[in-house]
PDB file of N, CA, C and O in Angstrom, chain B, residues numbered from 101:
ATOM      1  N   MET B 101      93.786  -8.740 -13.350  1.00  0.00           N
ATOM      2  CA  MET B 101      92.925  -7.973 -14.225  1.00  0.00           C
ATOM      3  C   MET B 101      91.584  -8.675 -14.423  1.00  0.00           C
ATOM      4  O   MET B 101      90.535  -8.034 -14.471  1.00  0.00           O
ATOM      5  N   MET B 102      91.637 -10.007 -14.537  1.00  0.00           N
ATOM      6  CA  MET B 102      90.396 -10.757 -14.747  1.00  0.00           C
ATOM      7  C   MET B 102      89.474 -10.628 -13.544  1.00  0.00           C
ATOM      8  O   MET B 102      88.260 -10.489 -13.697  1.00  0.00           O
ATOM      9  N   LYS B 103      90.062 -10.675 -12.321  1.00  0.00           N
ATOM     10  CA  LYS B 103      89.241 -10.515 -11.111  1.00  0.00           C
ATOM     11  C   LYS B 103      88.574  -9.144 -11.108  1.00  0.00           C
ATOM     12  O   LYS B 103      87.408  -9.020 -10.733  1.00  0.00           O
ATOM     13  N   TRP B 104      89.312  -8.112 -11.526  1.00  0.00           N
ATOM     14  CA  TRP B 104      88.767  -6.753 -11.561  1.00  0.00           C
ATOM     15  C   TRP B 104      87.598  -6.689 -12.538  1.00  0.00           C
ATOM     16  O   TRP B 104      86.564  -6.098 -12.225  1.00  0.00           O
ATOM     17  N   CYS B 105      87.748  -7.284 -13.704  1.00  0.00           N
ATOM     18  CA  CYS B 105      86.664  -7.283 -14.698  1.00  0.00           C
ATOM     19  C   CYS B 105      85.446  -8.033 -14.185  1.00  0.00           C
ATOM     20  O   CYS B 105      84.314  -7.583 -14.367  1.00  0.00           O
ATOM     21  N   MET B 106      85.671  -9.179 -13.542  1.00  0.00           N
ATOM     22  CA  MET B 106      84.547  -9.951 -13.007  1.00  0.00           C
ATOM     23  C   MET B 106      83.837  -9.163 -11.911  1.00  0.00           C
ATOM     24  O   MET B 106      82.609  -9.184 -11.826  1.00  0.00           O
ATOM     25  N   LEU B 107      84.602  -8.470 -11.073  1.00  0.00           N
ATOM     26  CA  LEU B 107      84.007  -7.647 -10.031  1.00  0.00           C
ATOM     27  C   LEU B 107      83.173  -6.531 -10.644  1.00  0.00           C
ATOM     28  O   LEU B 107      82.071  -6.248 -10.176  1.00  0.00           O
ATOM     29  N   LEU B 108      83.691  -5.900 -11.681  1.00  0.00           N
ATOM     30  CA  LEU B 108      82.943  -4.823 -12.328  1.00  0.00           C
ATOM     31  C   LEU B 108      81.662  -5.346 -12.975  1.00  0.00           C
ATOM     32  O   LEU B 108      80.629  -4.678 -12.941  1.00  0.00           O
ATOM     33  N   ILE B 109      81.730  -6.532 -13.560  1.00  0.00           N
ATOM     34  CA  ILE B 109      80.528  -7.121 -14.155  1.00  0.00           C
ATOM     35  C   ILE B 109      79.507  -7.413 -13.070  1.00  0.00           C
ATOM     36  O   ILE B 109      78.323  -7.116 -13.233  1.00  0.00           O
ATOM     37  N   ALA B 110      79.956  -7.995 -11.959  1.00  0.00           N
ATOM     38  CA  ALA B 110      79.039  -8.268 -10.847  1.00  0.00           C
ATOM     39  C   ALA B 110      78.441  -6.978 -10.311  1.00  0.00           C
ATOM     40  O   ALA B 110      77.252  -6.924  -9.994  1.00  0.00           O
ATOM     41  N   MET B 111      79.259  -5.941 -10.209  1.00  0.00           N
ATOM     42  CA  MET B 111      78.760  -4.658  -9.727  1.00  0.00           C
ATOM     43  C   MET B 111      77.700  -4.110 -10.675  1.00  0.00           C
ATOM     44  O   MET B 111      76.681  -3.576 -10.237  1.00  0.00           O
ATOM     45  N   THR B 112      77.941  -4.245 -11.957  1.00  0.00           N
ATOM     46  CA  THR B 112      77.006  -3.737 -12.951  1.00  0.00           C
ATOM     47  C   THR B 112      75.675  -4.463 -12.869  1.00  0.00           C
ATOM     48  O   THR B 112      74.618  -3.839 -12.962  1.00  0.00           O
ATOM     49  N   LEU B 113      75.718  -5.770 -12.698  1.00  0.00           N
ATOM     50  CA  LEU B 113      74.491  -6.557 -12.635  1.00  0.00           C
ATOM     51  C   LEU B 113      73.685  -6.270 -11.379  1.00  0.00           C
ATOM     52  O   LEU B 113      72.474  -6.489 -11.359  1.00  0.00           O
ATOM     53  N   CYS B 114      74.332  -5.791 -10.347  1.00  0.00           N
ATOM     54  CA  CYS B 114      73.664  -5.544  -9.064  1.00  0.00           C
ATOM     55  C   CYS B 114      73.525  -4.058  -8.781  1.00  0.00           C
ATOM     56  O   CYS B 114      73.368  -3.671  -7.623  1.00  0.00           O
ATOM     57  N   THR B 115      73.576  -3.237  -9.780  1.00  0.00           N
ATOM     58  CA  THR B 115      73.565  -1.798  -9.609  1.00  0.00           C
ATOM     59  C   THR B 115      72.271  -1.305  -9.002  1.00  0.00           C
ATOM     60  O   THR B 115      71.177  -1.621  -9.469  1.00  0.00           O
ATOM     61  N   VAL B 116      72.422  -0.524  -7.952  1.00  0.00           N
ATOM     62  CA  VAL B 116      71.277   0.135  -7.337  1.00  0.00           C
ATOM     63  C   VAL B 116      70.992   1.419  -8.094  1.00  0.00           C
ATOM     64  O   VAL B 116      69.833   1.774  -8.311  1.00  0.00           O
ATOM     65  N   GLY B 117      72.026   2.102  -8.488  1.00  0.00           N
ATOM     66  CA  GLY B 117      71.850   3.330  -9.257  1.00  0.00           C
ATOM     67  C   GLY B 117      73.141   3.690  -9.943  1.00  0.00           C
ATOM     68  O   GLY B 117      74.217   3.556  -9.360  1.00  0.00           O
ATOM     69  N   CYS B 118      73.049   4.139 -11.156  1.00  0.00           N
ATOM     70  CA  CYS B 118      74.236   4.614 -11.845  1.00  0.00           C
ATOM     71  C   CYS B 118      73.817   5.689 -12.825  1.00  0.00           C
ATOM     72  O   CYS B 118      72.652   5.796 -13.207  1.00  0.00           O
ATOM     73  N   GLY B 119      74.764   6.453 -13.208  1.00  0.00           N
ATOM     74  CA  GLY B 119      74.465   7.575 -14.083  1.00  0.00           C
ATOM     75  C   GLY B 119      73.941   8.731 -13.259  1.00  0.00           C
ATOM     76  O   GLY B 119      73.233   8.528 -12.273  1.00  0.00           O
ATOM     77  N   SER B 120      74.280   9.916 -13.651  1.00  0.00           N
ATOM     78  CA  SER B 120      73.827  11.074 -12.900  1.00  0.00           C
ATOM     79  C   SER B 120      74.066  12.312 -13.717  1.00  0.00           C
ATOM     80  O   SER B 120      74.963  12.356 -14.558  1.00  0.00           O
ATOM     81  N   SER B 121      73.264  13.310 -13.469  1.00  0.00           N
ATOM     82  CA  SER B 121      73.478  14.588 -14.123  1.00  0.00           C
ATOM     83  C   SER B 121      74.338  15.500 -13.259  1.00  0.00           C
ATOM     84  O   SER B 121      74.552  16.663 -13.603  1.00  0.00           O
ATOM     85  N   THR B 122      74.837  14.975 -12.128  1.00  0.00           N
ATOM     86  CA  THR B 122      75.673  15.751 -11.229  1.00  0.00           C
ATOM     87  C   THR B 122      76.940  16.171 -11.952  1.00  0.00           C
ATOM     88  O   THR B 122      77.634  15.346 -12.547  1.00  0.00           O
ATOM     89  N   ARG B 123      77.228  17.448 -11.895  1.00  0.00           N
ATOM     90  CA  ARG B 123      78.430  17.959 -12.544  1.00  0.00           C
ATOM     91  C   ARG B 123      79.601  17.890 -11.585  1.00  0.00           C
ATOM     92  O   ARG B 123      79.434  17.946 -10.367  1.00  0.00           O
ATOM     93  N   THR B 124      80.762  17.769 -12.142  1.00  0.00           N
ATOM     94  CA  THR B 124      81.982  17.760 -11.356  1.00  0.00           C
ATOM     95  C   THR B 124      82.867  18.902 -11.850  1.00  0.00           C
ATOM     96  O   THR B 124      82.810  19.275 -13.021  1.00  0.00           O
ATOM     97  N   ASN B 125      83.684  19.455 -10.953  1.00  0.00           N
ATOM     98  CA  ASN B 125      84.549  20.573 -11.324  1.00  0.00           C
ATOM     99  C   ASN B 125      85.775  20.114 -12.107  1.00  0.00           C
ATOM    100  O   ASN B 125      86.366  20.898 -12.848  1.00  0.00           O
ATOM    101  N   GLY B 126      86.158  18.855 -11.947  1.00  0.00           N
ATOM    102  CA  GLY B 126      87.326  18.339 -12.637  1.00  0.00           C
ATOM    103  C   GLY B 126      86.929  17.456 -13.802  1.00  0.00           C
ATOM    104  O   GLY B 126      85.763  17.407 -14.192  1.00  0.00           O
ATOM    105  N   PRO B 127      87.908  16.761 -14.352  1.00  0.00           N
ATOM    106  CA  PRO B 127      87.605  15.865 -15.472  1.00  0.00           C
ATOM    107  C   PRO B 127      86.764  14.675 -15.023  1.00  0.00           C
ATOM    108  O   PRO B 127      86.898  14.201 -13.895  1.00  0.00           O
ATOM    109  N   VAL B 128      85.910  14.202 -15.899  1.00  0.00           N
ATOM    110  CA  VAL B 128      85.102  13.026 -15.604  1.00  0.00           C
ATOM    111  C   VAL B 128      85.949  11.796 -15.894  1.00  0.00           C
ATOM    112  O   VAL B 128      86.357  11.565 -17.032  1.00  0.00           O
ATOM    113  N   ILE B 129      86.209  11.013 -14.862  1.00  0.00           N
ATOM    114  CA  ILE B 129      87.046   9.824 -14.968  1.00  0.00           C
ATOM    115  C   ILE B 129      86.197   8.563 -15.036  1.00  0.00           C
ATOM    116  O   ILE B 129      86.579   7.586 -15.679  1.00  0.00           O
ATOM    117  N   ALA B 130      85.036   8.586 -14.367  1.00  0.00           N
ATOM    118  CA  ALA B 130      84.210   7.382 -14.268  1.00  0.00           C
ATOM    119  C   ALA B 130      82.739   7.763 -14.228  1.00  0.00           C
ATOM    120  O   ALA B 130      82.390   8.904 -13.924  1.00  0.00           O
ATOM    121  N   PRO B 131      81.877   6.792 -14.539  1.00  0.00           N
ATOM    122  CA  PRO B 131      80.439   7.054 -14.384  1.00  0.00           C
ATOM    123  C   PRO B 131      80.073   7.054 -12.910  1.00  0.00           C
ATOM    124  O   PRO B 131      80.747   6.425 -12.095  1.00  0.00           O
ATOM    125  N   ARG B 132      79.015   7.753 -12.574  1.00  0.00           N
ATOM    126  CA  ARG B 132      78.509   7.755 -11.197  1.00  0.00           C
ATOM    127  C   ARG B 132      77.903   6.388 -10.929  1.00  0.00           C
ATOM    128  O   ARG B 132      77.085   5.909 -11.713  1.00  0.00           O
ATOM    129  N   LEU B 133      78.295   5.755  -9.829  1.00  0.00           N
ATOM    130  CA  LEU B 133      77.798   4.432  -9.494  1.00  0.00           C
ATOM    131  C   LEU B 133      77.635   4.325  -7.988  1.00  0.00           C
ATOM    132  O   LEU B 133      78.557   4.646  -7.238  1.00  0.00           O
ATOM    133  N   ASP B 134      76.483   3.881  -7.545  1.00  0.00           N
ATOM    134  CA  ASP B 134      76.240   3.625  -6.123  1.00  0.00           C
ATOM    135  C   ASP B 134      75.444   2.330  -6.063  1.00  0.00           C
ATOM    136  O   ASP B 134      74.290   2.288  -6.488  1.00  0.00           O
ATOM    137  N   MET B 135      76.055   1.277  -5.538  1.00  0.00           N
ATOM    138  CA  MET B 135      75.373  -0.008  -5.512  1.00  0.00           C
ATOM    139  C   MET B 135      75.672  -0.775  -4.245  1.00  0.00           C
ATOM    140  O   MET B 135      76.735  -0.642  -3.640  1.00  0.00           O
ATOM    141  N   THR B 136      74.706  -1.577  -3.866  1.00  0.00           N
ATOM    142  CA  THR B 136      74.853  -2.468  -2.727  1.00  0.00           C
ATOM    143  C   THR B 136      74.613  -3.884  -3.218  1.00  0.00           C
ATOM    144  O   THR B 136      73.677  -4.146  -3.973  1.00  0.00           O
ATOM    145  N   PHE B 137      75.471  -4.791  -2.782  1.00  0.00           N
ATOM    146  CA  PHE B 137      75.397  -6.180  -3.195  1.00  0.00           C
ATOM    147  C   PHE B 137      75.167  -7.050  -1.972  1.00  0.00           C
ATOM    148  O   PHE B 137      75.883  -6.931  -0.978  1.00  0.00           O
ATOM    149  N   ASP B 138      74.168  -7.929  -2.040  1.00  0.00           N
ATOM    150  CA  ASP B 138      73.898  -8.915  -0.996  1.00  0.00           C
ATOM    151  C   ASP B 138      74.425 -10.243  -1.506  1.00  0.00           C
ATOM    152  O   ASP B 138      73.946 -10.754  -2.518  1.00  0.00           O
ATOM    153  N   SER B 139      75.398 -10.804  -0.822  1.00  0.00           N
ATOM    154  CA  SER B 139      76.025 -12.043  -1.280  1.00  0.00           C
ATOM    155  C   SER B 139      75.127 -13.259  -1.117  1.00  0.00           C
ATOM    156  O   SER B 139      75.464 -14.342  -1.596  1.00  0.00           O
ATOM    157  N   GLY B 140      73.989 -13.098  -0.449  1.00  0.00           N
ATOM    158  CA  GLY B 140      73.072 -14.207  -0.271  1.00  0.00           C
ATOM    159  C   GLY B 140      73.248 -14.924   1.051  1.00  0.00           C
ATOM    160  O   GLY B 140      72.383 -15.702   1.454  1.00  0.00           O
ATOM    161  N   ASP B 141      74.345 -14.678   1.726  1.00  0.00           N
ATOM    162  CA  ASP B 141      74.570 -15.324   3.018  1.00  0.00           C
ATOM    163  C   ASP B 141      74.601 -14.302   4.157  1.00  0.00           C
ATOM    164  O   ASP B 141      75.226 -14.522   5.194  1.00  0.00           O
ATOM    165  N   GLY B 142      73.913 -13.183   3.938  1.00  0.00           N
ATOM    166  CA  GLY B 142      73.834 -12.153   4.977  1.00  0.00           C
ATOM    167  C   GLY B 142      74.964 -11.148   4.949  1.00  0.00           C
ATOM    168  O   GLY B 142      75.004 -10.252   5.792  1.00  0.00           O
ATOM    169  N   GLN B 143      75.886 -11.267   4.005  1.00  0.00           N
ATOM    170  CA  GLN B 143      76.998 -10.334   3.885  1.00  0.00           C
ATOM    171  C   GLN B 143      76.643  -9.270   2.850  1.00  0.00           C
ATOM    172  O   GLN B 143      76.163  -9.586   1.762  1.00  0.00           O
ATOM    173  N   TYR B 144      76.881  -8.024   3.193  1.00  0.00           N
ATOM    174  CA  TYR B 144      76.583  -6.919   2.294  1.00  0.00           C
ATOM    175  C   TYR B 144      77.867  -6.198   1.914  1.00  0.00           C
ATOM    176  O   TYR B 144      78.797  -6.078   2.711  1.00  0.00           O
ATOM    177  N   ILE B 145      77.893  -5.725   0.679  1.00  0.00           N
ATOM    178  CA  ILE B 145      79.021  -4.969   0.153  1.00  0.00           C
ATOM    179  C   ILE B 145      78.445  -3.752  -0.550  1.00  0.00           C
ATOM    180  O   ILE B 145      77.459  -3.867  -1.278  1.00  0.00           O
ATOM    181  N   ARG B 146      79.046  -2.591  -0.341  1.00  0.00           N
ATOM    182  CA  ARG B 146      78.580  -1.374  -1.007  1.00  0.00           C
ATOM    183  C   ARG B 146      79.757  -0.677  -1.675  1.00  0.00           C
ATOM    184  O   ARG B 146      80.830  -0.527  -1.090  1.00  0.00           O
ATOM    185  N   TYR B 147      79.528  -0.255  -2.917  1.00  0.00           N
ATOM    186  CA  TYR B 147      80.517   0.502  -3.679  1.00  0.00           C
ATOM    187  C   TYR B 147      79.908   1.829  -4.099  1.00  0.00           C
ATOM    188  O   TYR B 147      78.723   1.904  -4.424  1.00  0.00           O
ATOM    189  N   ASP B 148      80.714   2.860  -4.089  1.00  0.00           N
ATOM    190  CA  ASP B 148      80.300   4.180  -4.562  1.00  0.00           C
ATOM    191  C   ASP B 148      81.449   4.735  -5.395  1.00  0.00           C
ATOM    192  O   ASP B 148      82.571   4.869  -4.907  1.00  0.00           O
ATOM    193  N   VAL B 149      81.161   5.056  -6.650  1.00  0.00           N
ATOM    194  CA  VAL B 149      82.161   5.661  -7.528  1.00  0.00           C
ATOM    195  C   VAL B 149      81.628   7.024  -7.939  1.00  0.00           C
ATOM    196  O   VAL B 149      80.480   7.149  -8.366  1.00  0.00           O
ATOM    197  N   LYS B 150      82.450   8.023  -7.810  1.00  0.00           N
ATOM    198  CA  LYS B 150      82.086   9.379  -8.207  1.00  0.00           C
ATOM    199  C   LYS B 150      82.762   9.710  -9.537  1.00  0.00           C
ATOM    200  O   LYS B 150      83.784   9.113  -9.874  1.00  0.00           O
ATOM    201  N   PRO B 151      82.204  10.653 -10.294  1.00  0.00           N
ATOM    202  CA  PRO B 151      82.780  11.004 -11.600  1.00  0.00           C
ATOM    203  C   PRO B 151      84.256  11.418 -11.552  1.00  0.00           C
ATOM    204  O   PRO B 151      84.966  11.275 -12.547  1.00  0.00           O
ATOM    205  N   ASP B 152      84.723  11.928 -10.403  1.00  0.00           N
ATOM    206  CA  ASP B 152      86.128  12.328 -10.304  1.00  0.00           C
ATOM    207  C   ASP B 152      87.070  11.144 -10.048  1.00  0.00           C
ATOM    208  O   ASP B 152      88.279  11.331  -9.913  1.00  0.00           O
ATOM    209  N   GLY B 153      86.508   9.911  -9.983  1.00  0.00           N
ATOM    210  CA  GLY B 153      87.316   8.716  -9.791  1.00  0.00           C
ATOM    211  C   GLY B 153      87.414   8.249  -8.347  1.00  0.00           C
ATOM    212  O   GLY B 153      88.066   7.243  -8.068  1.00  0.00           O
ATOM    213  N   THR B 154      86.779   8.961  -7.427  1.00  0.00           N
ATOM    214  CA  THR B 154      86.791   8.539  -6.030  1.00  0.00           C
ATOM    215  C   THR B 154      86.004   7.245  -5.891  1.00  0.00           C
ATOM    216  O   THR B 154      84.872   7.142  -6.364  1.00  0.00           O
ATOM    217  N   LEU B 155      86.610   6.262  -5.240  1.00  0.00           N
ATOM    218  CA  LEU B 155      85.980   4.975  -5.000  1.00  0.00           C
ATOM    219  C   LEU B 155      85.871   4.770  -3.491  1.00  0.00           C
ATOM    220  O   LEU B 155      86.858   4.873  -2.762  1.00  0.00           O
ATOM    221  N   ARG B 156      84.644   4.478  -3.033  1.00  0.00           N
ATOM    222  CA  ARG B 156      84.449   4.178  -1.617  1.00  0.00           C
ATOM    223  C   ARG B 156      83.870   2.778  -1.503  1.00  0.00           C
ATOM    224  O   ARG B 156      83.100   2.335  -2.354  1.00  0.00           O
ATOM    225  N   PHE B 157      84.258   2.087  -0.429  1.00  0.00           N
ATOM    226  CA  PHE B 157      83.820   0.725  -0.196  1.00  0.00           C
ATOM    227  C   PHE B 157      83.368   0.577   1.246  1.00  0.00           C
ATOM    228  O   PHE B 157      83.979   1.132   2.160  1.00  0.00           O
ATOM    229  N   ALA B 158      82.294  -0.175   1.440  1.00  0.00           N
ATOM    230  CA  ALA B 158      81.850  -0.554   2.776  1.00  0.00           C
ATOM    231  C   ALA B 158      81.516  -2.037   2.751  1.00  0.00           C
ATOM    232  O   ALA B 158      80.963  -2.533   1.770  1.00  0.00           O
ATOM    233  N   GLY B 159      81.842  -2.736   3.807  1.00  0.00           N
ATOM    234  CA  GLY B 159      81.540  -4.151   3.895  1.00  0.00           C
ATOM    235  C   GLY B 159      81.028  -4.519   5.276  1.00  0.00           C
ATOM    236  O   GLY B 159      81.388  -3.890   6.271  1.00  0.00           O
ATOM    237  N   GLY B 160      80.188  -5.537   5.331  1.00  0.00           N
ATOM    238  CA  GLY B 160      79.677  -6.048   6.609  1.00  0.00           C
ATOM    239  C   GLY B 160      78.878  -5.015   7.375  1.00  0.00           C
ATOM    240  O   GLY B 160      77.982  -4.371   6.830  1.00  0.00           O
ATOM    241  N   GLN B 161      79.212  -4.865   8.652  1.00  0.00           N
ATOM    242  CA  GLN B 161      78.500  -3.934   9.543  1.00  0.00           C
ATOM    243  C   GLN B 161      78.593  -2.493   9.067  1.00  0.00           C
ATOM    244  O   GLN B 161      77.686  -1.700   9.319  1.00  0.00           O
ATOM    245  N   ASP B 162      79.680  -2.142   8.380  1.00  0.00           N
ATOM    246  CA  ASP B 162      79.823  -0.769   7.890  1.00  0.00           C
ATOM    247  C   ASP B 162      78.704  -0.410   6.910  1.00  0.00           C
ATOM    248  O   ASP B 162      78.276   0.743   6.870  1.00  0.00           O
ATOM    249  N   VAL B 163      78.225  -1.368   6.125  1.00  0.00           N
ATOM    250  CA  VAL B 163      77.111  -1.108   5.206  1.00  0.00           C
ATOM    251  C   VAL B 163      75.863  -0.777   6.014  1.00  0.00           C
ATOM    252  O   VAL B 163      75.167   0.198   5.729  1.00  0.00           O
ATOM    253  N   ILE B 164      75.588  -1.590   7.019  1.00  0.00           N
ATOM    254  CA  ILE B 164      74.401  -1.390   7.860  1.00  0.00           C
ATOM    255  C   ILE B 164      74.477  -0.066   8.604  1.00  0.00           C
ATOM    256  O   ILE B 164      73.470   0.623   8.764  1.00  0.00           O
ATOM    257  N   ASN B 165      75.678   0.288   9.060  1.00  0.00           N
ATOM    258  CA  ASN B 165      75.874   1.527   9.819  1.00  0.00           C
ATOM    259  C   ASN B 165      76.121   2.744   8.936  1.00  0.00           C
ATOM    260  O   ASN B 165      76.401   3.831   9.441  1.00  0.00           O
ATOM    261  N   GLU B 166      76.018   2.565   7.619  1.00  0.00           N
ATOM    262  CA  GLU B 166      76.252   3.640   6.646  1.00  0.00           C
ATOM    263  C   GLU B 166      77.594   4.331   6.878  1.00  0.00           C
ATOM    264  O   GLU B 166      77.686   5.558   6.915  1.00  0.00           O
ATOM    265  N   LYS B 167      78.625   3.510   7.030  1.00  0.00           N
ATOM    266  CA  LYS B 167      79.988   3.981   7.266  1.00  0.00           C
ATOM    267  C   LYS B 167      80.877   3.390   6.178  1.00  0.00           C
ATOM    268  O   LYS B 167      80.728   2.215   5.842  1.00  0.00           O
ATOM    269  N   TRP B 168      81.787   4.166   5.624  1.00  0.00           N
ATOM    270  CA  TRP B 168      82.691   3.674   4.590  1.00  0.00           C
ATOM    271  C   TRP B 168      83.888   2.998   5.247  1.00  0.00           C
ATOM    272  O   TRP B 168      84.499   3.552   6.161  1.00  0.00           O
ATOM    273  N   SER B 169      84.220   1.791   4.774  1.00  0.00           N
ATOM    274  CA  SER B 169      85.360   1.045   5.299  1.00  0.00           C
ATOM    275  C   SER B 169      86.675   1.641   4.808  1.00  0.00           C
ATOM    276  O   SER B 169      87.638   1.735   5.568  1.00  0.00           O
ATOM    277  N   TRP B 170      86.717   2.044   3.539  1.00  0.00           N
ATOM    278  CA  TRP B 170      87.892   2.708   2.990  1.00  0.00           C
ATOM    279  C   TRP B 170      87.531   3.522   1.757  1.00  0.00           C
ATOM    280  O   TRP B 170      86.489   3.319   1.134  1.00  0.00           O
ATOM    281  N   THR B 171      88.413   4.438   1.428  1.00  0.00           N
ATOM    282  CA  THR B 171      88.248   5.297   0.260  1.00  0.00           C
ATOM    283  C   THR B 171      89.539   5.254  -0.543  1.00  0.00           C
ATOM    284  O   THR B 171      90.636   5.283   0.016  1.00  0.00           O
ATOM    285  N   GLY B 172      89.393   5.185  -1.848  1.00  0.00           N
ATOM    286  CA  GLY B 172      90.543   5.184  -2.736  1.00  0.00           C
ATOM    287  C   GLY B 172      90.171   5.875  -4.031  1.00  0.00           C
ATOM    288  O   GLY B 172      89.304   6.748  -4.045  1.00  0.00           O
ATOM    289  N   SER B 173      90.812   5.495  -5.108  1.00  0.00           N
ATOM    290  CA  SER B 173      90.490   6.095  -6.400  1.00  0.00           C
ATOM    291  C   SER B 173      90.723   5.077  -7.506  1.00  0.00           C
ATOM    292  O   SER B 173      91.465   4.109  -7.341  1.00  0.00           O
ATOM    293  N   ILE B 174      90.074   5.322  -8.629  1.00  0.00           N
ATOM    294  CA  ILE B 174      90.307   4.503  -9.809  1.00  0.00           C
ATOM    295  C   ILE B 174      90.946   5.379 -10.873  1.00  0.00           C
ATOM    296  O   ILE B 174      90.787   6.600 -10.882  1.00  0.00           O
ATOM    297  N   SER B 175      91.667   4.729 -11.763  1.00  0.00           N
ATOM    298  CA  SER B 175      92.352   5.466 -12.831  1.00  0.00           C
ATOM    299  C   SER B 175      91.376   5.766 -13.963  1.00  0.00           C
ATOM    300  O   SER B 175      90.267   5.233 -14.005  1.00  0.00           O
ATOM    301  N   ALA B 176      91.804   6.615 -14.865  1.00  0.00           N
ATOM    302  CA  ALA B 176      90.979   6.932 -16.042  1.00  0.00           C
ATOM    303  C   ALA B 176      90.728   5.667 -16.863  1.00  0.00           C
ATOM    304  O   ALA B 176      89.636   5.497 -17.406  1.00  0.00           O
ATOM    305  N   ALA B 177      91.716   4.778 -16.964  1.00  0.00           N
ATOM    306  CA  ALA B 177      91.541   3.528 -17.720  1.00  0.00           C
ATOM    307  C   ALA B 177      90.510   2.628 -17.045  1.00  0.00           C
ATOM    308  O   ALA B 177      89.687   2.021 -17.729  1.00  0.00           O
ATOM    309  N   GLN B 178      90.539   2.532 -15.725  1.00  0.00           N
ATOM    310  CA  GLN B 178      89.550   1.731 -15.001  1.00  0.00           C
ATOM    311  C   GLN B 178      88.158   2.351 -15.136  1.00  0.00           C
ATOM    312  O   GLN B 178      87.166   1.634 -15.272  1.00  0.00           O
ATOM    313  N   GLY B 179      88.086   3.678 -15.098  1.00  0.00           N
ATOM    314  CA  GLY B 179      86.805   4.364 -15.290  1.00  0.00           C
ATOM    315  C   GLY B 179      86.241   4.114 -16.680  1.00  0.00           C
ATOM    316  O   GLY B 179      85.033   3.941 -16.844  1.00  0.00           O
ATOM    317  N   ALA B 180      87.116   4.096 -17.681  1.00  0.00           N
ATOM    318  CA  ALA B 180      86.675   3.822 -19.048  1.00  0.00           C
ATOM    319  C   ALA B 180      86.163   2.386 -19.170  1.00  0.00           C
ATOM    320  O   ALA B 180      85.175   2.135 -19.861  1.00  0.00           O
ATOM    321  N   GLU B 181      86.832   1.448 -18.504  1.00  0.00           N
ATOM    322  CA  GLU B 181      86.393   0.049 -18.533  1.00  0.00           C
ATOM    323  C   GLU B 181      85.047  -0.104 -17.833  1.00  0.00           C
ATOM    324  O   GLU B 181      84.184  -0.844 -18.305  1.00  0.00           O
ATOM    325  N   LEU B 182      84.860   0.584 -16.721  1.00  0.00           N
ATOM    326  CA  LEU B 182      83.572   0.554 -16.012  1.00  0.00           C
ATOM    327  C   LEU B 182      82.471   1.127 -16.899  1.00  0.00           C
ATOM    328  O   LEU B 182      81.373   0.572 -16.955  1.00  0.00           O
ATOM    329  N   THR B 183      82.745   2.214 -17.581  1.00  0.00           N
ATOM    330  CA  THR B 183      81.778   2.813 -18.511  1.00  0.00           C
ATOM    331  C   THR B 183      81.421   1.817 -19.621  1.00  0.00           C
ATOM    332  O   THR B 183      80.252   1.660 -19.971  1.00  0.00           O
ATOM    333  N   ARG B 184      82.442   1.149 -20.168  1.00  0.00           N
ATOM    334  CA  ARG B 184      82.213   0.173 -21.228  1.00  0.00           C
ATOM    335  C   ARG B 184      81.315  -0.968 -20.745  1.00  0.00           C
ATOM    336  O   ARG B 184      80.405  -1.384 -21.462  1.00  0.00           O
ATOM    337  N   ILE B 185      81.564  -1.472 -19.544  1.00  0.00           N
ATOM    338  CA  ILE B 185      80.773  -2.579 -18.996  1.00  0.00           C
ATOM    339  C   ILE B 185      79.328  -2.143 -18.774  1.00  0.00           C
ATOM    340  O   ILE B 185      78.399  -2.881 -19.100  1.00  0.00           O
ATOM    341  N   ILE B 186      79.138  -0.961 -18.227  1.00  0.00           N
ATOM    342  CA  ILE B 186      77.779  -0.461 -17.983  1.00  0.00           C
ATOM    343  C   ILE B 186      77.045  -0.250 -19.303  1.00  0.00           C
ATOM    344  O   ILE B 186      75.879  -0.622 -19.435  1.00  0.00           O
ATOM    345  N   ASP B 187      77.730   0.348 -20.283  1.00  0.00           N
ATOM    346  CA  ASP B 187      77.108   0.559 -21.597  1.00  0.00           C
ATOM    347  C   ASP B 187      76.752  -0.759 -22.267  1.00  0.00           C
ATOM    348  O   ASP B 187      75.691  -0.880 -22.879  1.00  0.00           O
ATOM    349  N   GLN B 188      77.631  -1.741 -22.156  1.00  0.00           N
ATOM    350  CA  GLN B 188      77.384  -3.044 -22.768  1.00  0.00           C
ATOM    351  C   GLN B 188      76.213  -3.746 -22.108  1.00  0.00           C
ATOM    352  O   GLN B 188      75.443  -4.431 -22.782  1.00  0.00           O
ATOM    353  N   ALA B 189      76.065  -3.584 -20.789  1.00  0.00           N
ATOM    354  CA  ALA B 189      74.960  -4.214 -20.064  1.00  0.00           C
ATOM    355  C   ALA B 189      73.627  -3.514 -20.305  1.00  0.00           C
ATOM    356  O   ALA B 189      72.561  -4.077 -20.055  1.00  0.00           O
ATOM    357  N   GLY B 190      73.704  -2.288 -20.792  1.00  0.00           N
ATOM    358  CA  GLY B 190      72.483  -1.537 -21.090  1.00  0.00           C
ATOM    359  C   GLY B 190      71.904  -0.942 -19.855  1.00  0.00           C
ATOM    360  O   GLY B 190      70.872  -0.274 -19.917  1.00  0.00           O
TER     361      GLY B 190
END
């Protein structure tokens, strides 16, 4: 759980864009988040979270090639924690 929180904090600090007026047909589980992180050693990581809880990740060459490495989902509780972290960071 601590690793997840630290990852979310790092994601928040490196946010390229978050928040959106885009409507979703289902329940809103998470804030809209699209961010790319440069680790400083030439490695790139990209995360995309949609309001319906869809989570996409790209790493390494997939970021450069605009290809998603994998797609999953986050729970309503994880979405609420992400919202809390973003709100706290301002």
